[in-house]
VOPAGU-2260 file (C-alpha; in pm, 1 decimal, decimal comma):
REM VOPAGU-2260
SITE   aa  ch    i         X         Y         Z
SITE  UNK   A    0    3968,5    1298,7    3728,5
SITE  UNK   A    1    4097,6    1624,3    3585,1
SITE  UNK   A    2    3744,8    1765,8    3582,8
SITE  UNK   A    3    3704,9    1709,7    3956,8
SITE  UNK   A    4    4039,7    1874,9    4030,5
SITE  UNK   A    5    3952,7    2179,4    3819,4
SITE  UNK   A    6    3597,8    2190,4    3961,6
SITE  UNK   A    7    3737,8    2177,6    4315,1
SITE  UNK   A    8    3973,3    2464,9    4238,9
SITE  UNK   A    9    3694,1    2673,4    4083,7
SITE  UNK   A   10    3463,5    2609,2    4378,6
SITE  UNK   A   11    3746,0    2693,6    4619,7
SITE  UNK   A   12    3807,1    3022,3    4439,8
SITE  UNK   A   13    3435,8    3106,8    4450,9
SITE  UNK   A   14    3421,6    3032,3    4822,7
SITE  UNK   A   15    3737,8    3235,2    4882,5
SITE  UNK   A   16    3596,0    3530,5    4692,7
SITE  UNK   A   17    3244,3    3537,7    4838,8
SITE  UNK   A   18    3265,0    3333,9    5163,6
SITE  UNK   A   19    2909,9    3213,4    5097,4
SITE  UNK   A   20    2809,4    2851,9    5051,0
SITE  UNK   A   21    2511,7    2955,4    4835,0
SITE  UNK   A   22    2739,0    3090,9    4559,9
SITE  UNK   A   23    2948,3    2774,2    4571,7
SITE  UNK   A   24    2638,8    2555,7    4525,9
SITE  UNK   A   25    2508,2    2777,1    4244,5
SITE  UNK   A   26    2847,8    2761,4    4070,7
SITE  UNK   A   27    2856,4    2381,7    4105,3
SITE  UNK   A   28    2507,2    2351,9    3954,3
SITE  UNK   A   29    2602,4    2569,8    3657,0
SITE  UNK   A   30    2934,2    2390,5    3607,4
SITE  UNK   A   31    2785,5    2040,5    3613,4
SITE  UNK   A   32    2481,6    2150,4    3410,9
SITE  UNK   A   33    2690,2    2298,1    3132,5
SITE  UNK   A   34    2918,2    1991,1    3113,8
SITE  UNK   A   35    2653,2    1721,0    3164,3
SITE  UNK   A   36    2698,9    1584,1    2810,1
SITE  UNK   A   37    3058,8    1500,8    2894,1
SITE  UNK   A   38    3001,3    1380,2    3249,4
SITE  UNK   A   39    2696,6    1156,7    3209,8
SITE  UNK   A   40    2617,8     891,6    2948,0
SITE  UNK   A   41    2392,8     964,6    2651,9
SITE  UNK   A   42    2177,7     684,6    2512,5
SITE  UNK   A   43    2023,3     674,3    2166,6
SITE  UNK   A   44    1722,8     467,9    2064,4
SITE  UNK   A   45    1621,2     445,9    1700,8
SITE  UNK   A   46    1250,0     402,4    1638,9
SITE  UNK   A   47    1034,6     404,7    1328,0
SITE  UNK   A   48     938,2     766,5    1392,4
SITE  UNK   A   49    1279,8     903,6    1489,5
SITE  UNK   A   50    1567,5     903,1    1735,6
SITE  UNK   A   51    1516,1     920,4    2110,3
SITE  UNK   A   52    1807,3    1083,8    2293,8
SITE  UNK   A   53    1825,6    1014,5    2668,3
SITE  UNK   A   54    2059,7    1208,5    2890,2
SITE  UNK   A   55    2096,8    1238,0    3266,3
SITE  UNK   A   56    1818,4    1494,0    3278,2
SITE  UNK   A   57    1531,9    1429,3    3038,5
SITE  UNK   A   58    1494,7    1295,7    2689,6
SITE  UNK   A   59    1445,6    1445,7    2344,5
SITE  UNK   A   60    1277,1    1294,4    2039,3
SITE  UNK   A   61    1403,2    1398,0    1694,7
SITE  UNK   A   62    1196,7    1292,9    1393,1
SITE  UNK   A   63    1359,7    1133,9    1090,0
SITE  UNK   A   64    1203,3    1409,7     880,4
SITE  UNK   A   65    1417,0    1664,4    1071,2
SITE  UNK   A   66    1728,6    1529,7     900,0
SITE  UNK   A   67    1807,4    1586,3     533,0
SITE  UNK   A   68    2156,1    1436,4     504,2
SITE  UNK   A   69    2375,9    1172,0     665,9
SITE  UNK   A   70    2756,4    1177,2     661,6
SITE  UNK   A   71    2944,9     861,7     760,6
SITE  UNK   A   72    3294,1     857,2     906,7
SITE  UNK   A   73    3501,6     608,9    1103,6
SITE  UNK   A   74    3364,2     718,9    1443,8
SITE  UNK   A   75    2994,2     745,2    1367,9
SITE  UNK   A   76    2722,3     908,2    1162,4
SITE  UNK   A   77    2649,7    1279,8    1151,3
SITE  UNK   A   78    2285,8    1361,8    1076,9
SITE  UNK   A   79    2235,9    1709,9     936,9
SITE  UNK   A   80    1911,6    1907,4     909,6
SITE  UNK   A   81    2046,9    2069,2     591,0
SITE  UNK   A   82    2059,1    1911,5     244,3
SITE  UNK   A   83    2390,4    2086,9     172,1
SITE  UNK   A   84    2678,6    2162,3     404,0
SITE  UNK   A   85    2615,0    2464,2     626,0
SITE  UNK   A   86    2795,1    2645,1     904,8
SITE  UNK   A   87    2496,2    2589,6    1131,6
SITE  UNK   A   88    2487,1    2211,4    1098,0
SITE  UNK   A   89    2736,2    2158,1    1381,4
SITE  UNK   A   90    2489,3    2326,1    1616,8
SITE  UNK   A   91    2167,6    2174,7    1481,1
SITE  UNK   A   92    2285,2    1832,5    1369,4
SITE  UNK   A   93    2324,2    1509,8    1564,8
SITE  UNK   A   94    2626,3    1280,3    1585,3
SITE  UNK   A   95    2553,0     911,7    1646,0
SITE  UNK   A   96    2864,5     724,2    1762,3
SITE  UNK   A   97    2896,8     372,4    1625,9
SITE  UNK   A   98    2782,0      95,7    1857,6
SITE  UNK   A   99    2905,7    -260,6    1828,0
SITE  UNK   A  100    2646,7    -317,9    1551,8
SITE  UNK   A  101    2787,3     -68,2    1302,1
SITE  UNK   A  102    2636,4    -220,4     986,5
SITE  UNK   A  103    2289,8    -236,5    1139,7
SITE  UNK   A  104    2298,5     132,6    1238,4
SITE  UNK   A  105    2419,4     233,1     892,2
SITE  UNK   A  106    2140,7      29,7     731,1
SITE  UNK   A  107    1869,8     194,3     939,6
SITE  UNK   A  108    2001,8     542,2     868,1
SITE  UNK   A  109    2038,2     472,5     493,0
SITE  UNK   A  110    1672,9     362,8     478,8
SITE  UNK   A  111    1547,6     684,3     636,8
SITE  UNK   A  112    1786,0     962,7     522,4
SITE  UNK   A  113    1953,5    1061,9     198,7
SITE  UNK   A  114    2322,8     979,1     224,3
SITE  UNK   A  115    2571,8    1240,7     104,5
SITE  UNK   A  116    2787,1    1122,5    -187,1
SITE  UNK   A  117    3156,0    1077,4    -111,5
SITE  UNK   A  118    3394,7    1350,5    -218,7
SITE  UNK   A  119    3113,4    1584,5    -318,3
SITE  UNK   A  120    3279,2    1915,5    -408,0
SITE  UNK   A  121    3166,1    2193,2    -176,6
SITE  UNK   A  122    3103,9    2527,8    -339,2
SITE  UNK   A  123    3186,8    2831,8    -129,4
SITE  UNK   A  124    2947,2    3128,4    -115,2
SITE  UNK   A  125    3209,2    3351,0    -282,7
SITE  UNK   A  126    3233,6    3108,5    -579,4
SITE  UNK   A  127    2857,0    3113,1    -640,5
SITE  UNK   A  128    2848,7    3481,7    -727,6
C-alpha cells in the first residue's frame, strides 16, 4: 500500500514538472521495473542441473557448479559463488527462502554444494599480511 502512495506522489511530481504523459509513463516503467523483485512473486525450482528462478518477466537458470558454498540461517539458505566469504557475494549470490519443506531443501542443497562450517573464523585482508 505504501508503495502505491509513494509511486502516485512521484508520478504526480513528474507530471507537474513536465506536463507530459510520456514522461509519467516512462517513470512508471522504470519505477516498477527496478522494484519488480519486491512487487511480484519469485519462484524457485530445483532441478538436477541447477536452480530455475522465475520472476514476473523471464526466467534464469543457475547451475549448481556456479555455487561454491552454502550458508544456512533461520530464514533460508544463501548460496555463494565464492568458497570463502567475499564482499561481492551479496551481489552474485542467491538467497533461497525456506519453503514449508525446510529439511528437504536443506538435503538437496547439502548434496550439491559444500556447506560452510559453523563459526568459521573469518580472516580480514589486513590480518593476512
